[in-house]
C-alpha positions as CSV (number, residue, x, y, z in Angstrom):
1,X,0.0,0.0,0.0
2,X,1.3,3.5,-0.9
3,X,1.7,5.5,2.3
4,X,2.7,9.1,2.7
5,X,4.7,9.6,5.9
6,X,4.8,12.9,7.7
7,X,6.9,13.5,10.9
8,X,6.0,16.7,12.7
9,X,8.5,18.4,15.1
10,X,11.1,15.7,14.5
11,X,12.8,13.6,11.8
12,X,11.7,10.0,11.8
13,X,14.4,7.4,11.1
14,X,14.1,4.9,8.4
15,X,13.6,2.0,10.8
16,X,10.5,3.7,12.2
17,X,9.1,4.4,8.7
18,X,9.8,0.8,7.7
19,X,8.1,-0.5,10.8
20,X,5.0,1.5,10.2
21,X,4.9,0.5,6.5
22,X,5.2,-3.2,7.3
23,X,2.4,-2.9,9.9
24,X,0.1,-1.0,7.5
25,X,0.8,-3.5,4.7
26,X,-0.8,-6.2,6.8
27,X,-4.1,-4.4,6.5
28,X,-4.3,-5.4,2.9
29,X,-4.8,-9.0,4.0
30,X,-8.1,-8.0,5.6
31,X,-9.2,-5.7,2.7
32,X,-7.6,-5.8,-0.7
33,X,-9.1,-2.6,-2.1
34,X,-7.2,0.0,0.0
35,X,-6.2,2.9,-2.3
36,X,-3.6,4.6,-0.3
37,X,-2.9,6.1,3.1
38,X,-1.3,8.9,5.1
39,X,0.6,8.7,8.4
40,X,1.3,11.6,10.7
41,X,3.8,11.2,13.5
42,X,3.7,14.0,16.0
43,X,5.8,14.8,19.0
44,X,3.7,16.6,21.6
45,X,5.6,19.2,23.6
46,X,5.3,18.8,27.4
47,X,6.4,16.6,30.2
48,X,4.1,13.7,29.6
49,X,5.8,10.4,28.8
50,X,3.0,9.5,26.4
51,X,3.9,12.3,24.0
52,X,4.1,10.4,20.7
53,X,1.0,10.5,18.5
54,X,0.4,8.5,15.4
55,X,-2.5,9.3,13.1
56,X,-3.2,7.0,10.1
57,X,-5.7,7.8,7.4
58,X,-6.5,5.2,4.7
59,X,-8.6,5.6,1.6
60,X,-10.9,2.9,0.5
61,X,-13.4,3.1,-2.4
62,X,-16.1,5.5,-1.2
63,X,-14.8,5.9,2.3
64,X,-11.9,7.0,4.5
65,X,-10.9,5.4,7.7
66,X,-8.9,7.1,10.5
67,X,-7.2,6.2,13.7
68,X,-5.3,8.3,16.1
69,X,-3.3,6.9,19.1
70,X,-1.1,8.5,21.7
71,X,1.6,6.4,23.4
72,X,5.0,6.5,24.9
73,X,6.6,5.2,21.7
74,X,5.8,5.6,18.0
75,X,6.0,1.8,17.5
76,X,3.3,1.2,20.2
77,X,1.1,4.0,18.9
78,X,1.5,2.7,15.3
79,X,0.7,-0.8,16.5
80,X,-2.5,0.3,18.2
81,X,-3.5,2.6,15.3
82,X,-3.1,-0.2,12.7
83,X,-5.1,-2.5,15.0
84,X,-7.9,0.1,15.2
85,X,-7.9,0.4,11.4
86,X,-8.1,-3.4,11.1
87,X,-11.2,-3.5,13.2
88,X,-12.7,-0.7,11.1
89,X,-11.9,-2.5,7.9
90,X,-13.5,-5.7,9.2
91,X,-16.7,-3.7,10.1
92,X,-16.7,-2.0,6.7
93,X,-16.3,-5.4,5.0
94,X,-19.1,-6.9,7.0
95,X,-21.4,-4.0,6.0
96,X,-20.4,-4.5,2.4
97,X,-21.4,-8.1,2.4
98,X,-24.6,-7.5,4.3
99,X,-25.8,-5.3,1.4
100,X,-25.0,-7.9,-1.3
């Protein structure tokens, strides 16, 4: 899946980008008509440990799915965001098949 990566207030290293890409690619096993997606990684200013935010937006025919997770590491946030999108895709797919 083609993903546009944006890191805000920091420079993401290639390992992090690869990690998120690999995680997101797994979504295609649940729904094979994903068009593309966008990932925003943001560092919140402040003292909180959980200051890393990952937002993932994916485009599917006729719809857009979105997940936003805040965590203490980008990997954990990406993991949770991809899991949230997986659940949304499953729901979307079930609705599609109910109509047919």
